[in-house]
Structures are given as C-alpha cells and as structure tokens.
C-alpha positions as CSV (number, residue, x, y, z in Angstrom):
1,M,-9.5,32.3,18.5
2,T,-5.8,32.8,17.7
3,G,-5.5,30.7,14.6
4,R,-4.4,31.9,11.2
5,S,-6.7,33.5,8.7
6,V,-7.3,32.1,5.2
7,H,-9.0,34.1,2.5
8,F,-10.2,33.0,-0.9
9,R,-12.6,34.2,-3.5
10,L,-15.8,32.6,-4.7
11,E,-17.7,33.0,-7.8
12,D,-20.9,35.0,-7.4
13,D,-23.2,32.0,-7.6
14,E,-21.1,30.0,-5.1
15,F,-21.1,32.9,-2.7
16,I,-24.9,33.4,-3.0
17,F,-25.4,29.6,-2.4
18,L,-23.1,29.8,0.7
19,V,-24.9,32.8,2.2
20,E,-28.3,31.1,1.6
21,E,-27.2,27.9,3.2
22,A,-25.8,29.8,6.1
23,K,-29.0,31.7,6.6
24,K,-31.0,28.4,6.7
25,L,-28.6,27.2,9.4
26,K,-28.7,30.5,11.2
27,I,-24.9,30.9,11.2
28,S,-22.5,33.2,9.4
29,A,-21.2,32.4,5.9
30,N,-17.7,32.3,7.4
31,A,-18.7,29.8,10.0
32,L,-20.4,27.6,7.3
33,A,-17.3,27.9,5.1
34,K,-15.1,26.7,8.1
35,I,-17.5,23.8,8.8
36,R,-17.5,22.7,5.1
37,H,-13.7,22.9,5.0
38,R,-13.4,20.8,8.2
39,E,-15.9,18.2,6.8
40,A,-13.9,18.1,3.5
41,M,-10.6,17.6,5.3
42,A,-12.1,14.9,7.6
43,G,-13.4,13.0,4.6
44,F,-10.0,13.2,3.0
45,D,-8.4,11.8,6.1
46,R,-10.9,9.0,6.3
47,K,-10.3,8.1,2.7
48,H,-6.6,8.3,3.1
49,E,-6.6,6.0,6.1
50,A,-8.9,3.6,4.3
51,L,-6.4,3.6,1.4
52,L,-3.5,3.0,3.7
53,E,-5.3,0.1,5.4
54,T,-6.0,-1.5,2.0
55,M,-2.4,-1.1,1.0
56,R,-1.3,-2.7,4.3
57,A,-3.6,-5.7,3.6
58,V,-2.3,-6.0,0.0
59,L,1.4,-5.9,1.2
60,A,0.7,-8.5,3.9
61,A,-1.0,-10.8,1.3
62,L,2.0,-10.2,-1.1
63,E,4.5,-11.1,1.6
64,K,2.5,-14.2,2.5
65,G,2.4,-15.1,-1.2
66,N,6.1,-14.7,-1.6
67,I,6.8,-16.9,1.5
68,L,4.4,-19.6,0.1
69,A,6.0,-19.4,-3.3
70,A,9.5,-19.8,-1.9
71,S,8.3,-22.7,0.2
72,A,6.8,-24.4,-2.8
73,V,10.0,-24.0,-4.8
74,I,12.1,-25.4,-1.9
75,S,9.8,-28.3,-1.4
76,A,9.8,-29.1,-5.1
77,A,13.6,-29.0,-5.0
78,L,13.9,-31.4,-2.0
79,P,14.2,-35.1,-2.7
80,L,11.6,-37.3,-1.0
81,G,12.4,-38.0,2.7
82,I,14.9,-35.2,3.0
83,G,12.8,-33.4,5.7
84,T,13.3,-36.3,8.2
85,T,17.0,-36.7,8.0
86,D,19.6,-35.2,10.4
87,D,22.6,-35.7,8.1
88,D,24.6,-32.4,8.0
89,A,26.1,-33.2,4.6
90,I,22.6,-33.5,3.0
91,A,21.5,-30.4,4.8
92,H,24.5,-28.5,3.5
93,Q,23.8,-29.8,-0.1
94,V,20.2,-28.7,0.1
95,R,21.2,-25.2,1.4
96,A,23.8,-24.9,-1.4
97,H,21.1,-25.9,-3.9
98,V,18.6,-23.4,-2.6
99,E,21.3,-20.6,-2.5
100,E,22.1,-21.3,-6.1
101,A,18.4,-21.2,-7.0
102,I,18.1,-17.9,-5.3
103,R,21.2,-16.5,-7.2
104,L,19.7,-17.7,-10.5
105,G,16.4,-16.2,-9.5
106,R,18.1,-12.8,-8.9
107,N,19.7,-13.1,-12.4
108,M,16.4,-13.9,-13.9
109,S,14.7,-10.9,-12.1
110,S,17.5,-8.6,-13.3
111,S,17.2,-9.8,-16.8
112,Y,13.5,-9.3,-16.8
113,D,13.9,-5.8,-15.4
114,K,16.3,-5.0,-18.3
115,G,13.7,-6.2,-20.8
116,R,15.6,-9.2,-22.1
117,F,12.5,-11.3,-22.2
118,D,10.7,-8.8,-24.4
119,E,12.7,-9.7,-27.4
C-alpha cells in the first residue's frame, strides 16, 4: 500500500478495547482501526447525502410555494374575465400593475429586513 500514514494516540482503556476486539476478529489492531475509520466516514457521507437530499426537497417545495403565492397574488389582482381578453392595452395595464406590486413587495421586504416592523 502506498497511502499516507496517520498516527494518533488512544487512552489506555480505548487501546485495550481495540486490541480485544481485533483479537476476536483475528485481525491486527491497526486493521480494525482502519476499518472503523472507514465505517465512520461512510456513515458521515450517507448522513451528509441524506441531509443534502432533504435540503433539495425543502428548496423545491419553497420554490413551488413562492410560485403559487405569486400566482395567487396576481389572480387576486386581475379583474374578472381578464384572462380571456386579447386586448393589448389591458394586458399592458395588468403588467404595469403587477410590476408595481412587485416593486412595493421589494420595498416591504427591505423594510422588514431593516426591522421597521419591529417597532
């Protein structure tokens, strides 16, 4: 093996336990330490991957929630029957209304971040 060597110290009771376990398995204490290290690292990798998968699912749900919330705001702002019209003037007016609502929303978000609603 041409890998790098790692050395660390164990307390006496930990070393005795390691040697006893290695004897039961009929391997050297160094081999058992290497096996335990690999098992621990593999467990960390699996936990890390599970956490990342959970985070991906939460972010996807958050993105979907944001899209649905924006849809609800826009649909509440639209007058009845607006979805079936092809009138460019009305479409422009609706776009301007939505853009203004977005601008006001950014201002509200900025004010919230600055703590202005805490007063």
